[in-house]
C-alpha positions as CSV (number, residue, x, y, z in Angstrom):
1,M,86.7,-16.6,-157.8
2,G,87.7,-13.7,-155.7
3,I,85.9,-14.4,-152.9
4,E,87.8,-13.5,-149.5
5,L,87.0,-15.5,-146.2
6,N,86.7,-13.5,-142.9
7,P,88.5,-13.9,-139.9
8,G,88.5,-17.3,-138.2
9,E,86.7,-18.8,-141.6
10,R,87.6,-21.9,-143.3
11,L,87.4,-23.6,-146.5
12,D,85.7,-27.2,-146.5
13,D,85.7,-29.8,-149.1
14,L,81.9,-31.2,-149.4
15,Q,83.3,-34.3,-151.2
16,L,81.0,-34.0,-154.1
17,N,82.4,-32.6,-157.6
18,G,85.1,-30.4,-156.0
19,L,82.5,-28.4,-154.2
20,K,83.4,-26.1,-151.2
21,L,82.0,-24.7,-148.3
22,I,83.0,-22.0,-146.0
23,Q,82.3,-22.5,-142.4
24,R,83.4,-21.5,-138.8
25,P,84.6,-23.6,-135.7
26,D,82.6,-21.1,-133.4
27,A,79.3,-21.6,-135.5
28,F,77.0,-24.8,-136.1
29,R,78.6,-27.0,-139.1
30,F,77.1,-29.4,-141.7
31,G,77.3,-33.3,-140.5
32,T,76.0,-36.7,-141.6
33,D,72.8,-35.6,-141.2
34,S,72.7,-33.0,-144.1
35,V,74.5,-35.5,-146.3
36,L,72.0,-38.1,-145.8
37,L,69.2,-35.7,-146.1
38,A,70.5,-34.1,-150.1
39,H,70.8,-37.6,-150.8
40,F,67.0,-38.6,-149.7
41,A,65.3,-35.8,-151.0
42,A,66.5,-36.7,-154.6
43,P,65.5,-33.6,-156.3
44,R,64.6,-34.2,-159.7
45,R,65.4,-32.3,-162.9
46,G,63.6,-29.0,-163.6
47,E,62.6,-29.0,-159.7
48,V,62.1,-25.8,-157.9
49,A,63.3,-26.3,-154.2
50,A,63.6,-24.6,-151.1
51,D,65.9,-25.2,-148.6
52,L,64.6,-24.0,-144.9
53,G,67.2,-23.2,-142.3
54,C,69.8,-23.7,-144.7
55,G,72.8,-22.6,-142.3
56,T,75.7,-22.3,-144.5
57,G,74.7,-23.7,-147.3
58,A,75.7,-27.4,-147.4
59,I,72.3,-29.4,-148.3
60,A,71.6,-26.6,-150.9
61,L,75.2,-26.7,-152.6
62,L,74.9,-31.3,-152.2
63,M,71.5,-31.1,-154.0
64,A,72.4,-28.9,-157.0
65,G,76.1,-30.7,-157.2
66,R,74.0,-34.0,-157.8
67,Q,71.3,-32.5,-160.0
68,P,72.2,-29.4,-162.1
69,G,68.8,-29.2,-163.6
70,M,67.3,-27.8,-160.3
71,T,67.3,-24.5,-158.9
72,V,67.2,-24.1,-155.0
73,D,66.2,-20.7,-152.5
74,A,68.1,-21.3,-149.8
75,V,66.8,-19.9,-146.2
76,E,68.8,-18.5,-143.3
77,L,67.6,-16.3,-140.7
78,Q,71.2,-15.5,-139.5
79,P,72.5,-12.7,-141.6
80,D,76.2,-13.3,-140.9
81,I,75.9,-17.1,-141.5
82,A,73.8,-16.4,-144.8
83,D,76.5,-14.3,-145.9
84,M,78.7,-16.9,-145.5
85,A,76.2,-19.5,-147.6
86,A,75.8,-16.8,-150.4
87,R,79.7,-16.4,-150.7
88,S,79.6,-20.4,-150.7
89,V,77.2,-20.5,-153.8
90,A,79.6,-17.9,-155.2
91,I,82.9,-20.0,-154.8
92,N,81.4,-22.7,-156.7
93,G,79.7,-20.6,-159.3
94,M,76.1,-21.6,-158.8
95,E,74.9,-17.9,-158.2
96,A,72.1,-19.0,-161.1
97,R,70.7,-22.2,-159.9
98,V,71.4,-21.7,-155.6
99,R,70.1,-18.4,-154.6
100,V,70.4,-17.4,-150.5
101,R,67.8,-15.6,-148.9
102,C,67.9,-13.8,-145.6
103,G,65.0,-14.0,-143.5
104,D,62.7,-16.3,-140.8
105,M,61.5,-19.4,-142.7
106,R,57.8,-19.1,-141.5
107,Q,57.3,-15.5,-143.0
108,I,59.8,-16.3,-146.5
109,W,56.4,-17.2,-148.1
110,R,55.4,-13.2,-148.6
111,E,58.8,-12.9,-150.3
112,L,59.0,-15.8,-152.5
113,G,55.4,-16.8,-153.2
114,A,53.1,-19.3,-151.7
115,G,52.6,-22.4,-153.4
116,R,55.3,-22.7,-155.8
117,Y,57.6,-25.0,-155.1
118,S,57.9,-28.4,-155.8
119,L,59.9,-29.3,-152.9
120,A,61.2,-28.1,-149.4
121,V,64.0,-29.7,-147.1
122,C,64.7,-28.8,-143.8
123,N,67.4,-30.1,-141.3
124,P,66.0,-28.6,-138.4
125,P,66.8,-27.7,-134.5
126,Y,67.1,-31.2,-132.5
127,G,67.0,-30.1,-129.0
128,R,63.6,-29.4,-127.4
129,S,63.6,-25.9,-125.7
130,G,64.1,-26.4,-121.7
131,A,65.1,-30.1,-122.3
132,A,69.0,-29.8,-122.3
133,L,71.9,-27.5,-121.8
134,E,71.7,-24.7,-124.8
135,S,74.8,-23.5,-126.3
136,L,75.9,-20.1,-125.3
137,S,77.1,-19.1,-128.4
138,E,73.6,-17.8,-130.1
139,T,74.3,-18.9,-133.2
140,K,74.7,-22.6,-132.2
141,R,71.7,-22.1,-130.0
142,L,69.6,-21.0,-133.0
143,A,71.0,-24.1,-134.8
144,R,70.3,-26.6,-132.0
145,H,67.6,-25.8,-130.2
146,E,64.3,-25.2,-131.4
147,G,63.1,-22.5,-129.2
148,D,59.4,-21.6,-131.2
149,L,60.4,-23.1,-134.4
150,T,58.7,-25.7,-132.9
151,P,58.2,-29.0,-135.6
152,L,54.8,-27.8,-136.3
153,A,56.0,-24.2,-137.1
154,V,58.4,-26.1,-139.6
155,A,56.1,-28.0,-141.3
156,E,53.9,-25.2,-141.4
157,A,56.7,-23.2,-143.1
158,A,57.3,-25.7,-145.7
159,A,53.0,-26.1,-146.6
160,K,52.7,-22.3,-147.5
161,L,55.6,-22.5,-149.8
162,L,54.7,-26.1,-151.5
163,K,52.4,-26.2,-154.2
164,N,49.6,-29.6,-153.9
165,G,51.5,-32.7,-154.5
166,G,55.2,-31.2,-153.7
167,R,57.3,-33.2,-151.2
168,F,58.9,-31.9,-148.0
169,C,62.2,-34.1,-146.9
170,A,63.4,-33.7,-143.4
171,V,65.9,-35.5,-140.7
172,Y,65.2,-36.1,-137.5
173,P,66.1,-37.7,-134.1
174,A,64.5,-41.2,-134.1
175,P,62.9,-40.7,-130.7
176,R,61.0,-37.2,-131.5
177,A,60.0,-39.1,-135.1
178,Y,56.6,-39.1,-134.3
179,E,56.3,-35.1,-133.1
180,L,57.4,-34.3,-137.2
181,M,55.2,-37.3,-138.5
182,R,52.1,-35.5,-136.3
183,A,53.1,-31.6,-137.0
184,M,53.5,-32.8,-141.0
185,D,50.0,-34.0,-141.1
186,D,48.7,-31.3,-139.0
187,A,50.4,-29.1,-141.6
188,G,48.7,-30.6,-144.5
189,I,51.5,-32.7,-145.6
190,A,51.0,-36.6,-145.4
191,P,54.1,-38.5,-144.5
192,K,54.8,-40.7,-147.2
193,R,58.3,-42.2,-146.8
194,I,60.8,-43.2,-143.8
195,R,63.9,-44.5,-143.3
196,T,65.5,-45.1,-140.5
197,V,69.3,-44.0,-140.3
198,H,71.7,-46.5,-137.9
199,G,75.2,-45.7,-137.2
200,V,76.2,-49.1,-136.5
201,Q,75.0,-52.2,-137.8
202,G,72.6,-53.7,-135.2
203,R,72.2,-50.8,-133.0
204,A,68.9,-48.2,-132.3
205,P,68.3,-46.0,-135.1
206,K,69.7,-42.3,-134.5
207,F,67.6,-40.3,-137.0
208,V,64.9,-40.6,-139.7
209,L,64.8,-39.5,-142.9
210,L,61.0,-38.7,-143.7
211,E,59.2,-37.3,-146.7
212,G,55.9,-36.0,-146.9
213,V,53.5,-35.0,-149.9
214,K,51.2,-32.0,-149.8
215,Q,47.5,-33.1,-149.6
216,G,48.8,-36.4,-150.2
217,G,47.0,-39.5,-149.3
218,E,47.4,-42.1,-146.8
219,G,49.5,-44.9,-147.0
220,L,53.3,-44.7,-145.4
221,H,56.3,-46.7,-147.3
222,W,59.3,-48.0,-145.2
223,L,62.4,-48.1,-146.9
224,E,65.3,-50.2,-146.3
225,P,66.9,-49.3,-142.7
226,L,70.3,-47.2,-143.8
227,V,73.3,-48.3,-141.8
228,L,76.4,-46.6,-141.9
229,R,79.1,-48.4,-140.4
230,H,79.6,-52.2,-139.8
231,V,80.3,-53.5,-135.8
232,D,84.0,-53.3,-136.7
233,G,84.1,-49.6,-137.6
234,S,84.1,-50.1,-141.4
235,F,81.9,-48.0,-143.6
236,T,79.2,-49.9,-145.0
237,D,78.0,-50.0,-149.0
238,Q,75.0,-47.9,-147.8
239,W,77.8,-45.4,-146.6
240,H,79.8,-45.2,-149.7
241,E,76.9,-45.6,-152.4
242,I,76.2,-41.5,-150.9
243,Y,79.6,-40.6,-150.1
244,D,81.3,-42.1,-153.0
245,P,78.6,-41.7,-155.8
246,K,79.8,-42.8,-159.1
């Protein structure tokens, strides 16, 4: 594709249809939570989606790779990370379906338009500001610690972009699940579908995958828990269904 890597960058395999992703060891890199969210969101054909805080673009590329009939606007605050995401999109030849926008997710509706998306996804920072030692790297700090990007701010950003009936999907630490659910409800997004994620069989959940619907009604559907490994360390069938799609 003629796309060059900058010093310190590397090209990683997304393990889906040959997709590649540019990353830097000194910046936040995608993990299992991003893969799980892209799968959980289950984008539909013709879907117009927004990926809020897209980082280097893993979730946007994975969703577009699984659903060729969708388009994604991927929003990233940091210009250098947004540039990496845009080059990853170009390397994969997806410029027509994945568009990277550099901007603040809380204000991006002014550029993209309010109420025009059927799906918004976000893998937000997990660390409550002041509750943990923050990374000395500004890039990692913004990715890992919420600062003023609280769960309510994230939910409100999604609500501005979504049309009525549109879906908001997020992954969040299980101990903070109530915070995100309350924030979604305050922003006019009704929590509708939840799945706990367990790293090892028999242990407490590490994450929750949560879907809400803008202006949706009452009723929360609990999905089967997602267990990634057996107690002996081997991967479960559920893990293979996500990582080794047929």
